[in-house]
N, C-alpha and C positions, 0 to 999 in steps of 0.2 A: 675557714678551716681551723678547728681548735688545736691546741698544742699537741695532744696525743695523736691526732690524725696526721699532723705535720711530721711528728717524730716517726710514726709508723711508715709514712711514705719515704722519708729520708733513709730510714733503716733498710727498706727494701732496695733502694738505689745503691746504698753503700755495700750491702751484702748481695751483690749481683749474682754470684754463682749459686748461692742458696736460693735466691728468688727464682732464677731460671730453672733450677732443678724442680722446684715445687710447681711452677707453671707447666713444665714439660709433663710432670705426672698428671696434672689435671687435663692437659691436652690429650694425652694418651688415652685416658679413661673415657673422656667425652667422645674422642674419635672412634673408639671401639664401639660405644653405644650407638652413635649415629651411623657408623658403617653397618652395624648389625641391622638396624631398622631399615636402612636404605636398601641393603642387599635383599632382605626378606621381602620388602615391598616390590622391588624390581623383579624378583623371582616370581612372585605371585602374578604380577602384571604381565610378565613374559609368557607364563604358562597359559594365562587367560587368552592372550593374543594368539598364541600358538594353536589353542583349541578352536578359537573363532576361525582362524585360517583353515584349519583341518576339517572342522565339522559344521561351521556356520555360526553367525552371530545371532542366535535365537535360543530360546529355552524349550519351547514346545511347538511342535508342528501339528497343525490341524488339517486333515484332508477332507475332501468332499464338502467344502463350504460353498454354499450358493452365494452368488454375488450380492443378492439382496440381503444376505445376512452379514455382509462384511462390516457394516456400521456397528454391529454388536461388538466386534473386536476393536474397532477404532475408538469406540466410546467407553470401553471397559476400563474403569479406573485402576484395575490390577495389571493392565497391560501397558507397558511403557511405550512400545513401538511395534510395528509390524512391517513385513514386506510379503508380497504375494507372488506366486507363480501360477501359470495356466498351462495345463496339459493339452497340447495341440493334437497328439496322437502318435501312432507308430508307423514307421516306414520300413519295408523290407530292404535289407542290405545284400547286394549281390557279392558273391565270392568271400563271404565272411567265414573265417576258419573256425570260429567258436560256434559249434552247433547249438549250444545252449543259450546263445545270445545273438540271434539273427537279425535284430531290428535296430533302428535308430529311434529313440524316444525324443520327440521334439517338445521342448519346454520353452515357454515365453515368460519374460519378466521385464522389469524396467530398471532404472538406475539404482534404486534402493536394493533390488534383488541382486544385481551384479556386484554392488558394494558390500553387502552383508551376507550374501550366500557364500557357500564354500566353493567358489569358482576361482581357482588360482591360475591366472594367466601365465603361460610360459612362452608364448610367441604371439605376435600381432596385437590386436586390441579387442575390446568387447563390442558387441553389436550395437548399432545406434539407430537402426530402423528395422522394419519387418522383413526386409529383403536380405538382411545379413544374418550370419549364424556363426557360432563358436562351437568347435568340435572337441571331444576329449582325446587326450594323448593315448589312452589305452585302446582306442579304436585301431591304432596301428600295432601297438605292442601285444595286444590280446586278440584282436580280430583280424590282424594282418591286412588291413585296408589302409592304403597310403594316400591320404588326401592332404594337400598342402594349402597354406595360406594363399589366397588369391584364386584358388580353384572355384569353379561354379558347379553346383550340384543340383540335381533334380530329385525330389522325394515325393513318392505317392503316399500321403499321410492318411491314415484311417484308424478304425477301431479294431481291436483284437476280438475275434468271435470264436467261441467254442462250439463246433458243430455237434458235439455229443450232447451237451446240455442246452444247446440253442440259446446261449446267453453271452453277453459281453464280458470279456475277461478284464479284471481290474488292472490298473497300471503296475502295481507292485508284484503281481503274480509271476511265478516262474514260467518258462516256456513250456507249452504243452505238446510240443512236437507236431505230429501230423494232425492232431485234433483241432488245431486252430487255423484260422484264415484272417485276412484283413478285409473289412467291409467299409462302405461309405468313404472310399478314398478320394482325396483331393490332391491334385498335383501342385506342388510349390517349387519355385526356383529360388535358390539362395546362393549368395557369394560368401565363401568362407573367409572370415576376417581375423580369426584367432584360434589358437589351440590352447586348451587348459588341461590341468591335471584332472584325474578322475574325481568327480564330486564325492563328498563324504557320504556316509551311510544314510544320513537324514535326507539326502536329496537323490541318491541312487542306491537302492538296495543291492546287496552283493549277489542276490539271486535274480535280480531284475533281468527281464528278457531283452532290454534295449540299452544301447549306449546313449548317454544323455547329450543331446544337441541343444544349445540354448540360443534363442533368438530374442528379438526385442518386441515388446507389446505396447503399441500406442494406447490401447484401451486401458491397461493398468496404469500407465504414466498419466493419462488424463484423470483417472480416479484419484491418484495421489496428489495431483496438482489442483484438485477441486473443480475441474472444468467439465466433469461428467458425473452423473449420478449413478450409484450402484444399482439402483432399481431399473435402469434402462436395459440391463441385460440380466434379468433376474434368474434365468435358468442356467447361466454360465457357471460352471463349477471351478472353484479355485482351491489352491493349497495355501493356507495362511501360516506364516512363520512368525511366532509372537515372542517378544522379549518382555518378561515380567518386571515389575517394579521390585525394588529391594525388599519391601515389606511383603509383597505377594510371593516372592521367591522363598521366603522363610515358611510360607504356608502353601507351597506349590501343589500339594496333593488336594487340598480343599478347593483351591482356585480352579484347578484343572477339572476336578470332579464336577464342580458347579457348571462349568462351560459345556462339558459333554453330556451332562444330565445323568450321572450315576451316583450311587450311594457314596458319600464322602468317606465314612469310616471304613467301608469295605475296600475302597480304592486305595486309601492310605495303608491299610493292612497288606494289601497285595503288593505294594511297592516297597514294603519294609522287609528286607531279606532276613532280619533277625526274628521275625514273628511268623509262626507257622499257622496256616489256614486249615480249617477242617475241610473235609470233603464236601460238606454241604455249602460252606462258604465259597469254596472254589467253584462249584457248579453255579451258584448264584452270581458270582462275579463274572464268570464267562458269559452267562445269559445277559447280564447288564451291559457288558462290553459289546455283545452282538447287537444290542438295541441302542447303543450309544449314538448320540447325535452326530459325532464325528469320529473318524479314526485318528489316533494320535501317535506321535513319536516324541520321546523326551530326550533332549541333548544332555545325557547324564553327566558326562565329564565337565562340561561347561557349568552346569548347575552346581556340581561339587566344588569346582574351583571358586565360584563367585558366592556361594552360600556359606557365609562365615558361621552363622548360628541358625539352626543347629547344623553341626558339621556332619557331612554325609560319609558313611562307609569307612573305607580305609584311611581317609584323610583325618579322621578323628584321632587315630593312634599317632599318626605323624605330627599332627598339630600339638598333641599332648606332650610328646617327647621333645618337639621343637621348643615348647614352652619351658620345659625343664632345662634344656640347653641354654635358652635365653636367660634364665635365672642364674645359671652358672656364670655366664658372661657378665651379667649385671653385677653379681657379687664380686667378680674379678675386678671390674671397673671401680666399684665402690672401694674395694681394698686398695686399689692403685692410688686413688685420690687420698684416702685416709693415710696411707703409708707416706706419701709425699708430704702431706701436711704435718704429720706427726714428727717426721725427721726435722722439719723446719722448726717446729715449736720446741722440741726437746733441746735443740742446740741453743735456743734463746731463753731458756729458763733463767740463766744468770742475768740476762738483761732485764727481765721482768722483776727479778729480785732487787736489782739496782734501782729501778723505777719506784718500787715499793719503799725502798729505804729513803728516798728523797720526797716521799709524801703522796705517791700515786695510790689511789684507793683501789679496792678489789674491782669495783664497777668499772673504773677507768682501764684497768688491765684487761678485763674481759672485753670491753669495748675495743681496745687496741687490737686484740687477737681477731675479733670478728671483722674489724675494719680491714685488717691485713687479708683475711680470707676473701672478703668482698672484692678487694683490689685484684687479688690473684685470679679470682673467678671471672671478673669482667674481661680479663685478657685471655685466660685459658679456655673458657667455655665456648665463646664464638669461634676461636681459632680451631679448637678440637672438633666442633660440629662441622665446620667447613672442610676440615681435613678429612673427616670420615666420608662426607658426601663426595669430595673430590676423588678420594681413593676408589670409591665405588664407580664413579663416572669413568675414570681412567680404565678400570677393569673392563667395563662394558664396551667402551670404545675400542680398546686393544683387541678384545675377542672378536668384535664385529669386523675389524680390519683384517685380522688373521683368517677368519672363517668365511670371508666373502667368496661366494661361488660354490661352496660345498655344503653350507648350512642352509636348511630349508627356510629359515626366517632370520630376521635380525633381532638380537636381544634388545630389550627395552629398558631404558633407564627411567626409574620412577621413584619419587620420594613421597612419603606419607607425612604430611604436616602434623597431624595429631601425634604420630609416633615420635617425630623429631622433638616436638614440644615436650612429650613425656621424657625423652632422653635428657633434655636440658633441665627439666624440673628435677629429675633424679640426680643429676650432677650437682645442681644447686643445693638440694637437700643433703647430699653427702658432704659437701664442703661445709655447710652450716653445722651439721651435727658433729663433724670432725673438729671444727673450730670451737664449738661449744664445749666439747669434752676437754680439749686442750686448754681453753680459757679457764675452765673451772679448776683444772689441775694447776695452772700457773697462779691463779688467784689464791689458792689454798696455801701455797708454800710461803713460809716466812722469809723475809729478806736475807737473813744469815744463811738459812738452808739453801735458798736459791742460788746465792753467790758461791757457796761451797759446792753446790750441785751433788750433794751426797745421796739424794733420793734415787738418783739414776743408777747408783751402784750399791747394792745391798747383798752381801754374801758372807757366809761364815767361813772361817779359816779352814775348817775341815774339808770344805768343798774345793779348796784350791790345791789340794794334794795332787801332784802330777804323777801319772804312771811312769815307771822307770824306762819303759820301751820308747817313750816319746823323746826323752833326753838322749838315749843312745842313738836313735835314728836321726833326729833333727837338731840335736844339740841345744844350746841355751836359747836359740831363737824359737825352737819348737816349744820349749818349756814356757817361755814368755807368751807365745801365741795361745797355748792351752789355757794358761792362767787368765789371759785377757778375755778369752771367750767366756770362761766361767764368771769372771768379774763383771763383764759388761754384757750380760746375757740378753738384755732387752733389745739392744741394737742387733746383736747376732740373730736373735729370734725373728726380728723384723725382716732381716735379709733372707733367712731361710724360708719364712712364710711366703714372702713375695715369689721366690723361685718355685715353691711347692704349688702355689695357686696357678702360676703360669703353666707348669708342667701338667697339672691335673686338667686344666682347661683344654690344652692342646690334645691330650690323650682322649678325653671324652668327646670333644668335637670331631676328632678324626674317626673315632668309632661310630659316632652317630652318622656321619656322612657315608662311611662304608656300609652301614646298615641300611641307610636310605637307598644306596645303589643296589644292594642285594634285594631289597624289597621291590624296587621298580623293576629289576631284572626278572624276578620271579613272576611279576604280574604282566609285564609287557614284552620282554625280550623273546622273540621267537624267530625273527628273520635276520639271519646273518649272511645272506647271499642275495644277489639281485637277479640272477638267472637260474631257474630250476628246469631241469630237463628229465622227463620220464621217458623210458624206452621200453618197447615190448617187441618180442621176436619169438618165433616158434622153436628156436634153437639157442644154445648158450652163446653169450656174447663175449668177445675178448675185451676185457676192461682196460688192458694196457693199450690196445689199439684205440679205444675211445678216449683214453687219457691223452694220447698223442694228438688226436683230433682237436681236443679242447685247448691244449697248450699251444697248438700251432696257429690258433687264431689270435691276432694281435689285440692286446688290451686286457688279457686275463691276468689279474693280480693274484688270484688264488683259485684253485679248482680242485675238484674231487669227483671220482667215479666210484660208485658202490654197487655191489650185487647183494641183495638181501635174501637170506634163507630163513624160513620159519622152523623153529625147534621148540620142544617143550621139555621141562625138567620136572621129574616127579620128586616130591618132598624136598624142595631146595632148602638150603641152610639159611633161613631168614635170620636177620637180627631180631631182637625182641620187639623193638619198636615197629619195624616194618611188618613183622609177623602179626602183631596186634592190629595193625592197620588193615591187613589183609584178612583178619578174622581167624587166623590159625592159632591153635593151642598146642602145637608141636606134639600131637598125638600120632604115634606110629601107625595106628589103625586107619588113619585118614589117608585116602588116596587122592591127593591134590597135585595138579601139574601147573607150572608157571610158564608162561610164554616167553621164550628167548628168541631174539632176532640176531643171527650172526650175519654181519655184513662184511663182505670181502672188499677191501679198498685197493685201489691201484698202488703200486709199490712206493711211488714218490709221496703220495698222500699219507700212506700208512707210516712211513719212516718219519715224516714231519709230525704226525699225530703222536707217535711214540716218544719223540724227542720233546714235544711240548708237555707231554704228561710225565716226563722224567722217568720213563720205563726203559731199562736196558734189556738186551736180548729179547726184544718183543717178537722177533721172528720165530721164536721157539714155541709160541702158543698164541692165546687170544688175550686182548685187553678188555677187562670188564669195567663198565661204567657202574660204579657202586654207590652212587648218590642220585636221588631224585627229588622232585618237588611235587607234592600231592595236595589235594583238597581234603582237609580233615576238619572234623567238627570241634569247634572251640566252645567249651561249656561256659566260660566266663562271658563271651560275647554272644553266645547263642547263635552262631553262624559258622559257615564253612570258611576256612582260611587256608592260605598257602603255607605248607610246612616242608622244610628240607629234612631228609633223613637218609641214613645209610641203609642199604638194602640187604646185604648178605654178609655172612661170616667168612666167605672165601678170601684166600690170600694167594700171593704168588706161589706157584708150584702145585696148588690144589688141582684136582681133576673133577670135572663135571660131566656126568653122563647125560647127554642130550638125545632126546628121542625125536624121530621124524617119520613121515609117511612117504612111501614111494607109490606113485599113482601110475595108472596106464596112460597112454598118450592123450586120450580125451580129457581125463581128469587133470593131467598136467597142464594142458592148455587152459582149462577153466581156472586152475589155480593161479596160472600166470596172469590171467585177466584180472582176477581178484586182487592180486598183489599190486598190479599197476594202478588199479582204482584207489586202493587204500593209500598209496604213497603219492597220490597226485598232489601237485602244488598249484592247482587251478586258481587263477587270480580271482575268480568269482567266489571262491570259498575262503579267501583270506579273512582273518579275524581282525576286527578293529576295536578301538577302545570302548565303544558303546555296547559291545556284546558282553554279557555277564558270563563268568566262568561257571561251567556246569558242576554239579556235585554228585552226578550219578556214579555208580560203581563201575569202573573200568579196570578192574584189578588185573586183567591179563590172564585169567584162568583159561585153560583149554578144556572144553567140554569133552565128555567121554565119546560122544558120537564122532567128533572130529578126529580124536586120537585113533579110534578104531577103523576109520575110513582109509582103505588102502593097506599096503604092506608095511607093517611096523618094523622100524629099524632103530638102532641106537649107535652112538659113537661117543668116544671119550675125548673131551676137549680140555687141554691143560691151560691153566691161567698163567699168563706171563707177567701180569701185573694188574693192579686195580687203580682206578682214578675217578675223579669227579668231573673231568673234562670230557667234552664230546666234540667230534670233528664238525667242520662246517656243514650245515644243513640238517643236523640230527638233533636239534632242540625240539622239545615238545612231543616226545613219544609216549607220554603218559606212563602207564605201568608196564609197558613192554620193556623187558631187560635187554640192554644192548651189549653185544660182544663184537669186537672188531678184529679181523685177521687180514693177512696178505694172501695173495693167490697161492703162493707156494705152500704156506702153512696150512691153508684150507684143504688143498689137494692131498697133503701128506696124511690127513686124517683117514683117507681111504687107501693108503699105500699098502701093498701086499705085506702080509705078516704083522701089520700094526693093529688094525681094528677088526679084520676079518670080514668087513662089509665091502662089497664091490660097488654098491649102488649109492649114488648121491641123492640128496633130496630132490623134490620136483623143481619145476622151473623157478628161477629167481626173479625178483622184481628189481629192475635196473634203474638207477637214478644218478644224476650228475648235478653238482651244484657249483656255480661259478660266481666269483666276485670280480666283476668286470669294471674297468675304468669308465667305459661308456656302455651301459647296458643295451641301449637301442642299437648302436652300431654293431655290438657283439652279436646280438640276436639276428640282425640282418645278415651278417657274414656267415654265421653258423648255418642258417637256412639255405644260403647260396651254396655252401660247401656240401650239404647233405641232399638237397633236392635235386633229382635227376642224376645223382651219382650212383652208378650200379653197385659200387662197393657197399653202399648202405641201403640198397633197395629193399632188403628183407626186414629192415628195422623201421618201426613206427615211432617217430619222435613227437613229443608234446612239450613245447617250450613255454615256460611261464616267466614273464618279465615282472619282477617284484621290486624294481628299482625304487618306486615311490614309497613302498612299505619300509624298505631298508633305510631310506633316507629319513623317513619320519621317525623311526626308532632311534637312528643315530642322532637326529636333532634333539630328541627328548633326553637322551643320555648326555649329550653335549651341554644342553641347558642346565641339567642337574649338576654336571661336573663343573661348569664354570662357576656357579654360585657356591657349590660345596667347597671346591678347592680355593676359590676366591676368599671365602670366609675363613678357611684354615690359614691361608697366607696372611690375611689381615690380622688374625688373632696371633699368629706366630711372630709377625713383625712387631706388633704392639707388645707382646710378651717379652720378646728379646730386648726391645727398647726399655721396657720396664726393669728388666734384670740389669741391663747396662746402667740405667739411671740409679738404681738402688745401690749396686756395688761401687760404682765410681763415686757416688755421693758419699758413701760410707768411708771410702778410702780418703777422699778429699777432706772430710770433716775430722779425720784422725791424723791429719798431717802434723799437727802440733805434738800429738802423742809419739808419732814416729820420729819426729825431729828430736824430741827429748831423749828417746832411746839411743839415737845415734850420737847425741851429745855426751852420753856417759860411756861411750866406747863400743857400741854394737857395730860389728863389721858388716860389710855388704853381704858376705856369705851368710852370716847369722840372720840378717834382715830378710834375705831371700828365702831362707829356710822357714822363718816365721810366717811369711806371706803364703808360701806354698802349703804349709800345714793348714793354715786357715782355709785355703782353697779346697783342700781335701775334706776338711770337716764340713764346710758349707755344702759341697757337692754331694758327699755321701749322705749326709742327714736329709738334704732336700729330696734326693732321689729315693732314699729308703722310705720316706713318708709319701712323696708325690706319686711315684709309680704304682704302689699297691692301692693308694686311694683312687687314682685314675681308673685302674682296673675294676675296683669295687663299684664305683659310680657308673661306669659303662655297663657292668653286669646288671646293676639295678635298672638301668634304662632298658636293657634287653628283656628283663623280667616284666617290667611295666608294659612293654610292647606286646609281649606274649599274652599277658593277662587280658589285654583289651582286644587286640584284633589280629595278631600274627602268631606264628609259631616258628621262630627263628632260632637256630642253633647258635649258642654264644661261642664266639671265637675271639680271644683277646687281640687287640690291634697291635700285633708284634712289630710291624714296621714303624708305627708311630712311637711305640715305646723305645725301640732301639734308636730312632732318630732323636727322640727327646733326650735320652741319656747322653748320646754323643754331643749334641748341641750344648747341653747344660755344662758338661765337663769342659769342652773346648772354650765356651764362652767365658766361664768363670776364670779359667786359667789365663786366657788372653787379656781379660780386663784387669786382673790382678797384676799381671806382668807389665802391662802398659802403665798402670798407675804407679807401680813400684819404680819403673824407669823414670817416670816424671818426677816422683818425689825425691829421687836421688839427686836431681839437679837443683833442688830448692836450697836456699841458704838457711842453715840450721837456726841461726840467731834470729833472722827476720821472721822465720816461720813460727818460732816460739813466741815472739812478741806480737804476732798478728792475731787480733781478736775477731776479725771480720772474714771468716772462712765460709 
């Protein structure tokens, strides 16, 4: 080791505080980068695993594949792997309560199918031979057939036959009621060895006529093991689930079109939602698909999650914005390293001047600075990288431990080696360029200038003039503080810049995460209850009595009973945006009516809803839900996107004239039946991720024929308040405007002398929504309470158990929340540590200056005043710059998102801004006070003499 390297090493050891501060800065920056890439990688991996569990580990499903054609899939270089299922047939289920799903559909597969299909076992085990079978959970919750693990069942399995068309009905066709029978039945005996969740859409269509039962196939196992040839059963039909290679996944349309034998360009155009097809192209595409070799189903979400380039659909916008956020974090990290290194080099300018005065060349000085940077990096980068990875690992482990039992899946910890290498290279590059700049600056300074250190402080006397108010408030300490800030502006600017960057990063990341939550909520959030109950009766029901029934059953965490009445409003006061969406031009000559649904809630639910919405005196009128999410056409992305917008100009105290029809008894009954059908929460019609949002016009207009059918009446409804919140169970009502009232307020609309109308609207549609601790037990208890009870004999109940759907959505939001807030916490901790590091280092390096001031007579009170004023200056300037900058960048992110794929209303992240202001002020004050207390105890003479701070 040469002399300069030896001197550099000894200097680092001698100036331990300064060395530790610089290393800590490098560790923080590298930890931030490694935590970012690890959390992003873990998030992507967890989402992929979640979708595999939910929808199956395959990309494309090919139906009606002959066994003799199976080798075409096995040997296709574009297909990474496959698993197969075999349809055994349908069996009639006795006593099934779901009239639209009267069968068991028996499916056979082997170990690969059980492992990679969406068969989530919740009790027992998978089938191991052809005499064992696994049944779905919704056989009990939806079909109300209770079969337990260990039971033996007998099924007469056959084909569905349509007597009208005299043809066999396909497996995925809906139930044809009386038109179909089972033919060619074969009796099979099975032992139930397991119960699984309902398979995903790719394995059981939501309109399918049968509950999926899964058994084992020795035949498929033999083919996979290579002990049996596919050609031996050439006429057997299979369903092949294929997983594409990464290369094929990027060209999935071309690969799929080639396999099924259709036009590649036409198929790709049909699958691109941003490209419109002509009527001729649509007809040609439909004909080609009718003649396609196989029927297909594409596992859209899994393809989107795994297909990095080209990025599909909505993920393109999220990926782009995430990239911008990542760049902000990278810039923060780069500055963190640069800041730490510059502080170190600035304080050592005198030392380099002394080395130059005894003969050190510029090259040797540069080499010394770079050597110091390399030594610091060798320690800081590995520790920082491991710290970031460890922080991410601890986060995942803690969440898994806390969420065991209620989260549908375990979060996955995953690191990306290329991303980590990139983070390390970025850290090395930052240290190198920071050191190079500092080395060039150190080498240029002459020995005399470096020893005097005059270049660090350059200011004209005019700028040191102090405002009189500072002297009056803070005294001589404040004056010295103000002059010191002006005199030593570089160090002051470094501190402020560090705090600004941390503040901006926190605000922007917080906004981005809230926007991600909002976007996911608009796209997926629809089920906020796990028990839905529809009720019908030929007379009005007592909702308070029904509310008492629901609350009396053990396990109800939340519940709501509502009676919905249809109204219409002529020429409503639209907002401009919603009016344009509905196609209205505010022309008084137009006679347009908007559908309004007034729902009467039970008293307890209504009071809770009004309290949550922050509306006082809600009993005096109706609560209007004045915000909705709609599909609007985005010209920039040439596709329909989700957009939030306010609906009407109504405010509290306004009156809305609502029209309705009064029917005779027959019409009323028909109307009731219609209402019950529309508000059904049938499990078979639940919407899953792979179903695309429609873009048809469902503006909620009431046609003239409906308005004029029956006796026309009107009633004035007073608005008690407006809100964007909806009660449990009322998400996803499209363009139907929602008004909520309690029973007393609704009946008062027809009170004598108030409206002049004696008649109420026709029959209501009654619904109840429950959030139960155990949905299955609650459903069982509810049916026991109502079945055979004469008190409820006139009411028809339809119960839907949506526990799986609710848990799936809860799991999705939990997954997003864990990584979103995990990232925010990591960034906040590193930002806080960086602020502490910068401020405490600054105070430590100025200890000689403070000791000098105290040596010439500055009192403790004056010293405290000086430090407090500096705290005020730093806090105010950092927040005045950081908060507006954070708002501006978050707004630009919103604009970028809207231009690409979304239509989100910008709302500043107020909570993050307030938290940022409070934390910065408290942090700066605490650090300054602690540093000041520590400096008071230092010996003045020894501090002035000390050159190694």
